[in-house]
C-alpha positions as CSV (number, residue, x, y, z in Angstrom):
1,M,23.8,22.2,17.3
2,P,23.3,22.1,13.5
3,A,20.7,19.5,12.2
4,A,23.4,17.5,10.4
5,S,25.5,17.3,13.6
6,K,22.4,16.1,15.6
7,L,21.7,13.5,12.9
8,A,25.3,12.3,13.0
9,R,25.3,12.1,16.8
10,R,22.0,10.1,16.8
11,A,23.3,7.7,14.1
12,A,26.5,7.2,16.2
13,V,24.4,6.4,19.3
14,A,22.5,3.8,17.3
15,A,25.7,2.3,16.0
16,E,27.3,2.2,19.4
17,S,24.3,0.5,21.0
18,P,24.2,-3.0,19.5
19,A,23.1,-4.4,22.8
20,E,19.9,-2.4,22.6
21,L,19.1,-2.5,18.9
22,T,20.4,-4.5,16.0
23,C,20.3,-3.2,12.4
24,E,20.4,-5.3,9.3
25,R,19.5,-4.9,5.6
26,A,17.0,-7.1,3.8
27,G,16.6,-7.2,0.1
28,G,14.9,-4.4,-1.8
29,G,16.2,-1.5,0.4
30,I,14.6,-2.7,3.6
31,L,16.1,-2.0,7.0
32,V,15.3,-4.3,9.8
33,L,15.6,-2.8,13.3
34,T,15.3,-5.4,16.1
35,L,14.8,-4.5,19.8
36,N,17.4,-6.7,21.4
37,R,17.1,-6.7,25.1
38,P,14.8,-9.7,25.6
39,E,16.0,-10.2,29.2
40,R,14.5,-6.8,30.0
41,R,11.4,-7.5,27.9
42,N,12.6,-5.0,25.3
43,S,11.6,-2.1,27.6
44,L,12.0,1.4,26.3
45,S,14.9,2.4,28.5
46,E,16.9,5.5,27.9
47,A,19.4,3.6,25.9
48,M,16.7,1.9,23.8
49,L,15.0,5.3,23.1
50,D,18.3,6.8,22.0
51,A,19.1,3.8,19.8
52,L,15.7,3.9,18.2
53,Q,15.8,7.7,17.7
54,G,19.3,7.5,16.0
55,A,18.3,4.6,13.8
56,I,15.0,6.1,12.6
57,D,16.7,9.5,11.9
58,A,19.5,7.8,10.0
59,A,17.0,5.7,8.0
60,D,15.0,8.8,7.1
61,A,18.1,10.4,5.7
62,D,19.4,7.4,3.8
63,P,18.3,7.5,0.1
64,S,19.1,3.8,-0.4
65,L,16.4,2.7,2.0
66,R,12.8,2.3,1.0
67,A,11.1,1.0,4.2
68,V,11.9,0.0,7.8
69,V,10.7,-3.1,9.7
70,L,10.7,-2.9,13.5
71,A,10.9,-6.3,15.1
72,A,11.9,-7.7,18.5
73,A,14.1,-10.5,19.9
74,G,12.6,-12.8,22.5
75,P,9.0,-13.6,23.5
76,V,7.9,-10.0,24.3
77,F,7.8,-7.3,21.7
78,S,8.0,-4.5,24.3
79,A,6.8,-4.2,27.8
80,G,6.8,-0.4,27.6
81,H,8.9,2.0,29.7
82,D,11.7,0.7,31.9
83,L,10.0,0.9,35.3
84,K,13.3,0.2,37.1
85,E,14.7,3.4,35.6
86,L,11.6,5.4,36.5
87,T,11.4,4.2,40.1
88,Q,15.2,4.9,40.7
89,H,14.3,8.6,40.5
90,R,11.7,8.6,43.2
91,S,14.4,9.7,45.6
92,D,15.0,12.9,43.6
93,P,14.2,16.1,45.4
94,D,11.1,16.5,43.2
95,G,10.1,12.8,43.5
96,G,11.2,12.1,40.0
97,R,8.8,14.4,38.3
98,A,11.4,16.1,36.1
99,Y,13.0,12.8,35.1
100,H,9.6,11.3,34.2
101,R,8.7,14.4,32.2
102,Q,11.9,14.3,30.2
103,I,11.6,10.5,29.5
104,M,8.0,10.9,28.3
105,D,9.0,13.9,26.1
106,R,11.9,11.8,24.8
107,C,9.6,8.9,24.0
108,A,7.0,11.2,22.4
109,R,9.7,12.6,20.1
110,M,10.8,9.2,19.1
111,M,7.3,8.0,18.4
112,S,6.6,11.2,16.4
113,S,9.8,10.6,14.3
114,I,8.3,7.3,13.1
115,V,5.3,9.2,11.8
116,R,7.5,11.9,10.3
117,C,9.9,9.4,8.7
118,R,9.6,9.6,5.0
119,K,10.0,5.8,4.8
120,P,7.1,3.6,5.8
121,V,7.7,1.8,9.1
122,I,6.2,-1.6,9.6
123,A,6.0,-3.3,13.0
124,A,6.6,-7.1,13.2
125,V,5.0,-8.2,16.5
126,G,5.6,-11.7,17.9
127,G,4.6,-11.3,21.5
128,P,3.0,-8.9,24.0
129,A,3.1,-5.2,23.2
130,L,2.3,-3.4,26.4
131,A,1.8,0.3,27.3
132,A,4.4,2.3,25.4
133,G,5.1,-0.9,23.5
134,C,1.6,-0.9,22.3
135,Q,2.1,2.8,21.5
136,L,5.1,1.9,19.4
137,V,3.1,-0.5,17.3
138,A,0.3,2.1,16.9
139,S,2.8,4.7,15.9
140,C,4.1,2.6,13.0
141,D,2.4,3.0,9.6
142,L,1.6,-0.7,9.2
143,A,1.8,-3.7,11.5
144,V,2.0,-7.5,11.1
145,A,1.3,-9.6,14.2
146,A,1.8,-13.3,15.0
147,T,-1.0,-15.3,16.6
148,T,1.1,-15.2,19.8
149,A,1.0,-11.4,20.0
150,T,-1.2,-9.5,22.5
151,F,-1.8,-5.8,23.0
152,A,-2.6,-3.9,26.2
153,T,-2.5,-0.6,27.9
154,P,-2.3,-1.9,31.5
155,G,-1.3,1.2,33.4
156,V,-4.7,1.5,35.0
157,N,-4.0,-1.7,36.9
158,I,-1.2,0.0,38.9
159,G,-2.8,3.4,39.1
160,L,-1.0,4.9,36.1
161,F,-3.4,5.7,33.2
162,C,-1.7,5.1,29.8
163,S,-2.2,8.7,28.7
164,T,0.7,8.8,26.2
165,P,-0.1,5.4,24.6
166,M,-3.7,6.6,24.4
167,V,-2.7,9.3,21.8
168,A,-1.5,6.8,19.2
169,L,-4.0,4.1,20.1
170,S,-7.0,6.4,19.8
171,R,-5.8,7.4,16.3
172,N,-5.8,3.8,15.2
173,V,-8.9,2.1,16.6
174,P,-12.5,3.1,17.3
175,R,-13.1,5.3,20.4
176,K,-15.0,2.7,22.4
177,R,-12.5,0.0,21.7
178,A,-9.6,2.3,22.7
179,M,-11.5,3.3,25.9
180,E,-12.1,-0.3,26.8
181,M,-8.4,-1.1,26.5
182,L,-7.5,2.0,28.5
183,L,-10.1,1.6,31.3
184,T,-9.8,-2.1,31.8
185,G,-6.1,-2.7,31.0
186,E,-7.0,-6.1,29.7
187,P,-5.0,-7.5,26.7
188,I,-6.5,-8.2,23.3
189,S,-5.5,-10.9,20.9
190,A,-3.8,-10.4,17.6
191,E,-7.0,-11.3,15.8
192,T,-8.9,-8.7,17.8
193,A,-6.2,-6.1,17.1
194,R,-6.6,-6.8,13.4
195,D,-10.4,-6.6,13.5
196,I,-10.3,-3.1,15.2
197,G,-7.5,-1.8,13.0
198,L,-4.5,-1.8,15.2
199,V,-2.6,-4.3,13.0
200,N,-3.0,-5.1,9.3
201,H,-2.3,-8.9,9.2
202,V,-2.1,-11.9,11.5
203,V,0.3,-14.6,10.6
204,P,1.5,-17.9,12.2
205,A,3.9,-17.6,15.1
206,G,7.5,-17.1,14.1
207,S,6.7,-15.8,10.6
208,E,5.9,-12.2,11.5
209,R,9.3,-10.8,10.6
210,E,9.4,-12.4,7.2
211,A,5.8,-11.3,6.6
212,A,6.6,-7.7,7.5
213,I,9.6,-7.7,5.2
214,A,7.5,-9.1,2.4
215,L,5.0,-6.3,3.0
216,A,7.8,-3.7,3.1
217,Q,9.1,-5.1,-0.2
218,K,5.7,-4.6,-1.8
219,V,5.8,-1.0,-0.8
220,A,9.4,-0.7,-2.0
221,L,8.3,-1.5,-5.5
222,K,6.4,1.7,-5.7
223,S,7.8,5.2,-6.5
224,A,9.9,6.3,-3.5
225,Y,8.9,9.9,-4.2
226,T,5.2,9.1,-4.4
227,V,5.3,7.0,-1.2
228,K,7.1,9.9,0.6
229,L,4.6,12.5,-0.5
230,G,1.7,10.1,0.2
231,K,2.8,9.3,3.8
232,E,3.2,13.0,4.6
233,A,-0.1,13.9,3.1
234,F,-1.9,11.1,4.9
235,Y,-0.8,12.3,8.3
236,R,-1.3,15.9,7.6
237,Q,-4.9,15.5,6.4
238,I,-6.0,13.1,9.1
239,E,-5.7,15.9,11.6
240,M,-7.6,18.4,9.5
241,N,-11.3,19.1,9.0
242,L,-12.8,17.9,5.8
243,A,-12.7,21.2,3.9
244,D,-9.0,21.8,4.7
245,A,-8.1,18.2,3.9
């Protein structure tokens, strides 16, 4: 399928999935995407992953947009993968392995698309961000957290090491802090997340969305071309040795 057709299909998926994700424009060319399944703790279901993928791809291709804010409805930012969907496939002939693999691959592609997006993506976190939800925050370029936000990679508590969230987490925080989160599964506060570099700012509860939009608008005042080149260069060089960088 041609790239343009894939982009159109993903944008259509996003447009047709208002129950999963809402999209609205803020001033200054800012797009606000809101995870909108609070009754399911904004879990990253198949529908949510598709909606996010479509919205991010569409935002990347939209020249009128300067930045994206990723927020969430309800008290939980995201509880991570939809465990109900995952467990439904345990009865598959292979025990659900193929399904789990394709979901993890799908999630990884979506997370990578945030990094590859030529527009800065800023998380606005008002509540718990767990497992792949924590990975989602770590994958964003910037993050603003309310005092009510917490962050955890709790897979170890149920015998499932958070190996995919580990990738983004370990690229954002010092090794020993990442290992402590991964090995204990215990949550950290918004203030601790700021101190170790997982989020940029901590704000009063309920003001994280507006604070993230304000931060996005600051970035939007800069040259779009310079921001695009700068973001791409940042992520390319971070994986290189010093001489190549």
